[in-house]
N, C-alpha and C positions, 0 to 999 in steps of 0.2 A: 226566500231567495235561494236559488240553486247554487251549488258549489262551483268552484272554478276549475278550469281545465276540461279535458275531454271526458266524455261519458265512460264509465268503467268498461263496457263491453267493446269499445272501439279502439282501445289502446293497442299499438303494434306490439308484437312479442319481443321480448328482450333477447339480445344475443348472449347466450350463455356459454359460448365456446371460449376457451382460454386463448388469450392473445399470445402470439409467438413474437419473441424479441429478436429472433435471428439465430442463425446456426453458430455453433462454437467454432472458433478458428484458432488453430495453433499458430504460434509465433513463427515468422519466417527465419529467425535466427536467435542468437542470444546476445544481449547487450546493445549498446548504442550503435546504430548502423550508419551514422553520418560522419565518419572521420573520428578524430581524437575526441576524448571526453571533454566537454566544455569545462572551463574553470568555474569553481563555485563563485557565487556573487561576493563582492568585497564586503567586509564588515561583519562577517560571521565571528562570533566571540567564543564558540565552544569547538573543541577538537571533534566532538561527536558529530556535529553538523557537517564538517568537512568529510569525515569518514562515511557518513550516511549518503552524502552527495555521490561519492565514488561508488558506493555499494548499489545505489539506485541505478546508476548508469551501466553497471556491469551485470545487472540481473536480467532475467529472461523477458520481463515485461517492458524493458526499455527498447526492445526491438519494435514495439508498436509506436513509439514516439517519433516525432519529426521535429524539424527546426522550429515549427510554429508553436511547439509546446514549451520551449525554453523559458518564456516569461512566466508562465504558470509554475514551472518547476523551480525557478528562482524564488518566487513568492512562497512556495511550499517549504523550501529549505530555510527561508528566513523565519517562517512560523515555527519550524522544527527547532531552530536555534533559540527562539524566544521561549519555547516550552522547556527546553533543556535548562536554560538559565533560570526560569522560574522554579524549577525543581531543585537545582543546585543552590540557588540563593534567592529564597522566596521574598525577601524584603529589601527595599531601597531606603538608604539613609538620606534624610533631608534635614535642613536646618529647622529647628523648632521656633515657636513664637517668641521665646525668650532668648536673649543673646547667649550663645554657648550651649544651648540645649539641642538635642537631636530627637527627631521623631522617625518612626519606621512606617513606611507605606508598603502595602502588599503589591508585589510586582504582578502586572497583568500576565495571564496565561491563556494564549489563544488556542487551547486544545481543540475546541470545536471546529474552528476554521482550518486547523491543520488536518483533522480527520476528513473534512469535506474535500479539501484539496487533494489529499491522498486517494480518496475514493474516486474523484473525477479523473485522476491520472492513472488509475488502475494499479496503484501500489498495494492497496489492501485487498484481501480476499473478496470482500464485498464489491469493490470496484472492478475486480477482474471478472466476477460473476455478472455484474451489470453489463459489462462490455462483451461478455461471452468470449473472453480470452482464455485460451487453454495453454498450459505449460507444455513445452515441447517434450515429446517422449524421450526417455533416456535410451541410450543405445543399449542393446542387449549385451549383458556382460559375457565375456568368454568364460566357459566353464573351467574352473581351476585357476583362473588368473587372479592374482592378488591374494591368494590364500596363504596363510602362514602355518597351517596345520601340517604336521609330519605325515608321511605316507601311511604309517600304522595307526594313525589317530582314528578312533571310532566315529568322530564327528564327520569325517570325510565320507565314510561309507553310508551314514544315515542323515546327511545334511539336507537331503531333499524332503525329509519327512516334516510334517507340521503338527504341533501339539493341538489337540482337540479338547475343548472344555466341555 
């Protein structure tokens, strides 16, 4: 009995060119572009989660988010809160089988779900690369601005040189 499928000489050639995912695009601005930063969802139990919520919305990649991303962002920060709690307090106390006894149960840690949500929102470097998001270029610094070196400091005269290994 013959094999299945097409005969070996009749198969079409495979496309061996690399697929392009799109061009890199710089952010149009920095931070949340749709009014004031939304309040974090109620019920967060760690201060780190509230601080992270604010940091996410003030970062450059938040310029890519719209109002439609808020439910996913709220879910991601809740996962972040759970991960923080599982690191700070890894066990939950529960009543044991005997009266007055206590057992300890490991607190769930949704680290994988958090990472996936952060990737999908472009918060992680991998998520930014997948979406071809580019950090906005820094403004060119004004020469001599912000330097604290005195005028006779040799670093000022040779500051443009780079060490070679």
